[in-house]
N, C-alpha and C positions, 0 to 999 in steps of 0.2 A: 751213689753219691757218698762223698767222704762223711764220716760220722760228725765232724765239726760243723757240717752244713745242714744238719738235721733241723727242720723247721724253717730253713731259708726260703724255700719255694713259697710257703705260706706268707712269709714276711714280704716277699716280692709282690704277691698278689694284693696284699693289704695296702702296701704303699702305692701301687699303681692306681688303685681306686681313689686313694686320698689325693694324689697328684693329678688325677684324670689323664693319665698317659695311656694311649691306645695300645701300643706295642713296645716290648722290650726284648732285647737279646742279650744274654749274659754268658760269658766264657770265664772259667776259672783255671788258673795254672798253679800247680803245686809241685814242688820238687822237680821242676823242669818238665812236667807233663800236664796235658789238658785233662782235668778231672770233671769238668762240667762244660757243656756247650748246649744251651737250651733257649728256645724261644718262648715268650709269654705274651698273651694277648693277641692283638690283631695288627697285621701290616696294612690291611685294607678294611676299614670299618664298614664301608658301604656294601662290600661284597662278602664280608664275614670271613676273609682269608687270614689264616693264622701266621704268626711269626715263626720261622724255623731257623735252624743254625745257618741255612743258606741264604736267608733274606738279606738283601743289600740295603744298607743305610748310608746316608751321608755322614762322614765322620768329622766334617768341619775342620777346625783348627788342629785337631789331632794329626792332620796331614803335615804339619810343620816339621815333625821329627823325620818324616821321609825326605824332606828337603835337606835337612842337616846331615842325614846319613848319606845322601847322594854327594854332598860336599865332602864328607869324611872319606868316602870311597875315592873321590878325585884326589884328595890329599894323599891317600895310600898310593895312588897311581903316580904321584909326583907331578901332577898337573895343576895343583892348587895349593896355596899355603894359607893357613888360617889368618896369619898376621901380616901379610903384604897388603898394600893399598889396593882397593878395588880398581882404581884407575890404572894400575899395572895391567889389568886384564880387560877393563872396559874404559878406554880413554874418554868416552863421552859421558861417563857418570858424573852427575853434578847435582849438588844440593844447594839450598838457600845459603847455608853457612859455608864460606869458602874453606875454613879450616877442616870442617867435617868432610867436605868434598875431597880434599887432598889426603886426609889421614884415615878415612873410613876403611875398615878391613872386612873380609868375609866374616870374621868372628863378630865384628860389630853389627853387621847386617842382621844377624840371627839372635842377638841377645837383647834387643829392645833398648838400646842406649844411644840411638841416633840423635836424640834431642827433639825429635818430631813427636807430636801427639798423634792420635790415631788417623785423623783425616779420612775416616772411612767413607763418608758420603762422596768423596772424590771418585772412588772406584766402584762403589756399590751399584750394581746394575748398569755400569758404564758401557757404552758401545766402543770405547777405545780398545785398541790392541795392547798386548803386553809391552810392546816396544813404545807405543804412544804414552802409556802410563809411566814407563821408565823415563822417557824424555821430559815429562812434566813434573818430575820430583823437585826440580830446581825452583819451582814456583810455590812450594808449600812452606809456610812459615813454621819454624821451630818455636818451642816455648821453654826449652831447657838447653843448657850447654851440653855439648857433645860428651858422651861417656860419664855424665854425672848423675843420671837419674833413670830408673827403669820406667819406660812407658811402652805399653804393648803397641806394636806397630805392624800391621799386615803388609803395608806397601814395601817395607824393607825385605820381607820374605819373598814378595813378588820379585824384587830386584835380585835376591839371592838365587831364585829359580831361573831367572833370566841369565844370570852369570853362569850357572851350571850348564845351561843349554849352549851358551856361546863358547865355553871352554871345550865342551864335548863335540862341538860342530853339529849339534842336533837340537833337541829341545829338552826341557826339564822332564816332560812326560816320557820321552824315549829313554832317558837315563834311568829314571825310577823304574820303568817297566823292565828294562834289560838287566839292571844291576841289583834290583831289590825284589820286585814282584816275581820274576822268573826263578831266581835261586830259592825264594821262600815258598814257591808253589802257590802264590796268591793269584789263582786263575780267575777268580770272579771279581777282582778289584779293578776299578777304572778311574778315570779323571774327570768325568762329566755326568751330570744327572741325565743328560740326553741319552747317554749310553746305558745308564741304569734302567731307564724305562723300556729298554729293548730286552731286558733280561726276563727270565721266567719267574723269578721270585724277588720282588723288591717292595720296600715299604713306601707308602704314600706319606706326604708331610701334613701335619696337623698343627693347629694353634688353638689356644684357649682365649675366647673373647667373651667378656661379660659373663663368665661362668660356664659358657658352652664351648665344647670342643668341636671345631669345624675343619674341614679339609682346606688347604691353601695350595697355591701353585708351587711347583718346583722353582728354585732360583738357580739360574745358570751363573756360576762364578768362575768359568774356565779361565778368564783372563788373569784373575788373581790366584789361579790354581795353586802355586807353590805355598800359599798361605792357608789353603783350606778346601780344595775341590775334590779330594779323593773320596770315593765311595767304596764300601767293602762290606764283608759279612763276618760272622763269628769264626768260621773255619779259617779264613785268611788272616784275620786279625790275631787269632791265637798263635799262629805261626810267627807273626811279627813280634809278639811279646816273648815267645820262646827264644827268638834270636837275642833279645836283650838280656834275658836271665841266663843264657848259655854262652856268655862271653863273646858274642858276635858270630857264633857258629849255628848252622842249621843242618841237621842230618850229616854231620861230619864235614861240612864245607864252611870255610872261613869267609863270610860275606864282607865283613869289615874287620880291620885290625882291632885287637883288644885295646890298643892305645887310643885310637880314635873313638871307639865305643865309650871308653872311660871319659873322654873329653865331653861327650854328649851328656853323661850322667853327673858331671862335676859342676858345682856352682860356678857360674861366670859373672853373675850380676845379682847383688842383693836387691830384694824387692822391698821398697819402703812403704808401699801401699799400692793397691790396684783395685779400682772399682770392680765389683763382682766377686773378687776373692776376699775382700775385707770381711764379708759375713762369715767366712770360714776361719780366718786367722784370728778372730776375736776369741776363739775357744782354746782352752788350755791344752787340748789334745794335739793341736797343730801349732808348730812354731818353726822359726828359722827358715822362712820362705825365701827361696832364691830361684834363679833361672839358669839352666845349663845351656845346651845347644839343642833347642827344640823341645825341651822338657822343663816343667816346673819341678822343683826339688824341695822337700820340707821334712821335718821330723813329725812323724805321726805316732804318738804314744810310745816314744823311745825307739822307733824304727825309721830308717830312711825310706821315704816314699817318693818315687819318680812318677810323674803323671802329666797328662795334658788333656784338657777337655776340648770340646768342639761344639759350636752352635752356628747353624746356618738355617735359613727359613724352614721350619717344620721338623728339624732334627736337633737332638742334643746327645752328646756322647762323652765318655770318659775312658781313657786308656791308661792303665797304671801298672806298676810292679814295684816290688821291693827286692833289689839286687842281692842284698845280703841273705835274705831268706828264700830266694828263688820262688817267690809266689807272685801272682799277677792277676789282673782282671780286665775284662773288656765289657763295657756296658753301652749298648746302643739303643736309642729310643727314637720314636717318630713324633715328638711333640716339641714345639718351639720353646727355647729358653727355659727349660725346666731344670731344677736342681736334683731331680730324682736320681740321676747317675751317681752323684756324690753320696746320697743317702744309701743306695744299694752297695756302693763300693766300700764305704767306711764300715758299714755293718759286716760286710764280707771279711774284711781284714780283722775286725774284732773277733770273729769266729775262727778264722784260720790261725790266728796268733794266740788263741786261748785267753783273750782278754775279756773283761766284763763288757757286756753290750752297752753302748751309749745310745740315748734316744735321739739319734740324728734326724729322724723324720720330723717329729714335733719341733725340734730346734730350727731346722732350716725352713720348714713350712711357716713358722712364725716370722722368721726373717723375711721370707718372700712376701708375706702378707703386709708386713710393715713397709717394705719397699713400694708395693702397689698403693698403699694408703698415702705414702709420701708423694707419689706421682699425682694422685688425685688432688692432694692439697695444693700442689704446684699449679694445677689447672685452675683451681678455685682462686688462688692468688692472682694468676694472670687475668682472670675475668674481673676481679676486684680492682685491678690497676687500669683497666680499660676506661677510656673517656668516650662514652657513646654519643655525646653531642659534638664530637670533633670530626667533621666530614673531610674527605680527601680534598686536596687543593686543586685537582684537575679532573676533568671528565675521565671515566674509566678507560675510554678508548686511548687516551694519551699514555697510559702505562703499558699498553700492548707494544711489543717489539722484541728485538733480539738483543741479548746481553751476553757478555763473555768474561771469563776469568782465565788467565793463562794456564793455571794448574787444574782447576775444577772443570774447565770447558764451557760449553754454551748452555745458556738458560733462555728459554723463549716464553714470553707471556702473551697469551691470546685472550681476546674478549669473546665470551660465549653467552650471547644474550645480555643479561645484566650482571654477569659475574666474570671475574678473571680466573684463568687457569694457568699455572706455571707448568712448563714441560722441561723436565731435567732428568738426564740419564734414563730415558725411556719410561719415565713415570709421568702420569698426568696428575698434577697436584692442585686441587681446588684452593682458591685464595678467598678468604673471607675478610671484609674490611674490619680492622681492629680499631684504630683511631688515626686521625691525621693521614699521613702517607704510609702508614704501616698496615700490613695485611697479615693475617694468620695463614700459614701454609701447613697443610696436614699430610704427613706421610703415614698412612693408616697401618701398614704392616708393622712398623716399629712403634706404633702408638705415639708418634712424635709430632709435636707441634712447634714450628719455627715461626719467628716474626720476621717478615720481609719488609724492609724499610726503603722506600724510594727516595732519591735525592735529585735536585734540579741543578742545572748549570746557570750561568749568569744571564742567559736569555730566558730563563724560566721553563726550559724544556726538561722533561724527565731524562736524566743522564746516566743514572746507575741504580742498582738495587743491591742491598747488602743483607746477608743472612748469617746467623750464628751457626754455621754448619760444623764448626769445630770449636767447642766452648772454651778451650784453653788458649786460644789466640784471638786476635782481632777478627771482627766479622769479615766474612768472605765477600768481597765487592765485585759484582759483575757489572762491567761497564757497557753501556749501550753501544751497539754497533749498527752501522747502516744496513738497510735492507739489501739482500743479495742482489736485487735488480740493479742497484747502483754500481755494481762491479761487472755488469755484463757489457760486452762490446757494443751491443746495439744501443745502450743508454749512453755510453761514454763517447763513442765516435763522433756524434754531432757536436759535442762540446769542444773538441780539439780544433785548433786554429790559431791565427795570429790576432792579437789584440793590441790596441794603442793605449798606453797608459802614461799620462803626463809627458807626451811628446816622444816616448820611446816605444819600440815594439817589443812585446813579450810573446812568447810562444807557449802554447799548451798542446802537448802531443800525447798520443796514445802509445804507451809502452807495453808491448805484449797485447793481451786481450782484455786485461782487467785493471789496468792502472793508468791514471793520467799523471803527467809530469809537467812542471812549470819551469820554463827556461827564461831567465832574465839576463840581459847582456852583462858580462863581467862577473857573474855569479854561478855557483854550481846549480845543477838541476835539483828541484824540490819535488817530492812526491805529494800528490794531493790525496787526502783521505776523506772519503765520503761521510757525510753527516746525515742529512735527510733532504728530501725534495731535490733541489739542484745545488745544494750548499756543500762546500768542502772546506776542510781545514788544511793548512800547509804543514806537513810533517817537519818537526824540528823548529817550528816558528810559532811559539805560543801566542795566541791572540790574533793571528792572521787568518782571515777567512775569505773565501771567494764564493760568490753566489752568481750563477749564470741566469740570465734573463732571456725570455723568448718574446717574439711579437705575436700578433693574433694568428699568424699562419703556423706558429710553432717553431720558427727558425730562431736560432740563438743569435742575439744582436749585441749583447754586452755582458761584461762580468763586473759585478760590484765587489770591490776589494775593501775590506774593513780591517783597519789596524790602528791601535792606540786612539780609539775614539773618532777616527776620520773614516769617511766613506768615499772612495774614489771610483769613478766610472771608467772602465776600460772598454772602449768601443771595438767591436769586431771589425777587422779590416777585410 
């Protein structure tokens, strides 16, 4: 070990105990060479298996720089331009903001200036494909003007990866594998935790709950992959850092041009503030925080530091380097949302640069404890604001049903005994009555509690449920949709026929297998949209409803038409 690192191993062990991190892997690069690659602690606590330099960890959002490098390589190829509109390459690209839709460039996609806040619950654990997520971007509300403000945004990186795959005529995964992993001899790196678990040496994910560290399930985020699904080990990640400190070369091969590598390391967007990083930038040692292409950039004690952390269920990482000094570090851990990678990395640079050591451990541990205390106070405040004597306006069974948002997708509420359960993005989320028509919804993994508020329509029926799934925009409203059975041919076909309404004949026909249409003489056809029971609304005609009636034998005999306060009977002919 380098003389500057004397005592560093002991420091690592001490901090691991304080932060309750099971396993850590650390690589150190100095003068363009790997001078340390070592595992500490356990990759599998239950089996007592140690971390080694070959242990695979999820690197989370440190994957983003692989996406921007893939883009830079395509720029080198002449197949992509950083500053041409995305729609020149993907004509179906569309955002809520029409100006951003037309002017968004590949550079904008990866510099967090789209105007969109995170909207992470839209994709987190979603069953949607990458294409489906891409198509739903248009329904996500922005909270800032385009190019005016830095807001960390995973979905734009997903879109950037989708763009890479479309231009290459393959996938983001294939481009990164062929153009980055192979030239860098990153033989153990992959794109899915499913593949990691088939390896001989991989770390299990852990989380700290109420002071105890426990194992948690792996989280598959393949769909959002370009924003954070890569898994790797020290051996491979050290090669990745060597590429960056050696001007885009690895073992004599130019993987990316110096010009495009420099673009990645050059500030593109000033960061006015970012939740999570605020606790770092309040210290005098860190200043001038900005974002390049897939990398954060700031001044650290007079030296330019390029870095990117990563957090995904059970894993926290930090990859960093100082281009001018040709030093770098990789810190991989198997604990959820820990700041230990920053503690170990900053202490490492203090040693390598010959600077006086800063007490980063106590500083950041104190900050983390304050954040947890603030979260506890928020829960106490929520309970204090609750009105326990305010019951729901409907029986619990009335809230059960299917709801949908065009961007966030479907949400289903079911009644299980005497409690409601929300089902969203493959999560089963218990709902506890809070007050009136508001229920608390708990997402345990993120220790997150949301308030779901139901609303009624003019007929007093439960019509929608809204949740603050993205705090910086209006609540996400999921509108109630009819049961799937109302769209089945077997249900719709008996309703089709000719009806006599005020002396004229109107026709209701089955179009395809799932849609009824209304034909009135002299007017265009209108699609009927199911509501519940045998009631439909008329698409494009607010306030017009049709309810089909049956006799004792079950045969449809009439349709009641309600419009502008009048109820008319249309007898079946």
